N, C-alpha and C positions, 0 to 999 in steps of 0.2 A: 680809362679802362679801370673797372673796379677790381678789388682783390679776388672776388669770386670769379670774374671773367678771366683774370690773369691765371689763377690756379687751374681753371677748366682748360684754358689754352695750353698750359704747361703739361697737364695730364695728357691731353690729346697729342701734343708734340712728342712726348715720351712713347706713346703707342705708335705714332707714325714712324719714328726713328727705329724702334724695334722691328716694325713690319718691313720697312724698306731694307734694313740690314738682313732680315731673314729671306726676303724675296730675292734680293740682289739683282733685280732685273731693270731697275730704273723707273718703274711705273709709280705714279703717285697713288697712294692708297685712299682714294676718296670713298672707297667702299667700307672703310672701318667705321664702326659705330661712333657717332659724335663728330667725326671729322668734317663732314659737309656742313653741319650746324655750327661748328666752331670757326671754320675758315671760310665758308661760303662757296668758294669756287677754286678750281685747280691753280689759277694764277696766284691767288692769295696764299695758298699752301706752299706753292713753289717759292714765293717770296720769303715766307717764314723759314723754309729750309735753307734758302740762300743766306739769310741773316744768321741763322744758327751756324752755318759753315764758316762764314766770314768772322763771326765773333770768336769761335773756337780757334780758327787759324790765326787771328790777330794776337790772341793770348799766347798761343804756342810760339809765334814768331818772337814775341818779347822774351819769353823764357830762353829760346834758342840763342837769341842775340846776347843775352846776359852771359851765356856759357861760351859763346864764340864771337866776341865783339869784333875781332880782327878779320873775320871772314863772313860778311853778311850774306853773300850769295849762298854759301854752304848752309848757313843757319836757316835761311828762308826755304831752301830745298828740303832740309831736314824737317822743318816745321810742316811743310806741305805733306811730306810722306807720313809723318806721325798723325797728322789730322785725318788724312785719308784712311789710315789704319783704325783710328778711333770712330770715324763716321763713314764706313764704306758704303752703306746704303744711300746716305745723303749725297755722297760724291757721285754715285751711279745715277741718281735722279738728276742732279745738276748736269752731269755729262750728257745724258740722254736728251734732256730738254734743251740744252745748249746746242747740241747737234741738230735738233729739229729746227731751231731758230736759224741756223746757218744754211739750211737747205733752201734752194731757190723755190719760191712759191709758198713757203711756210713762214713768212714774216710774222704772222700772228699766232703761231702754234704754241701750245702750252703742254 
């Protein structure tokens, strides 16, 4: 991936996150300018959002474990709450699309 592509993807991701936070309905914003061209399809955008969530959560878990090393369960729970507060729209998208995956007959839903 070139630097130009990387920066274009990051710009699009910022727009996507701002939009899903504002919408708060869990829908993927494939209608945003540049999103379809940057990510190609809903599955790729969903994967990028999931990566963003996991990366932010992993960093938050490390910080929380540094602060509460003797209670990892509490640290992880706090990290998840804080990350959900930071990325509420991303969490809503992942929750909605995870629920679609679990429904019978929707094994390939995105």
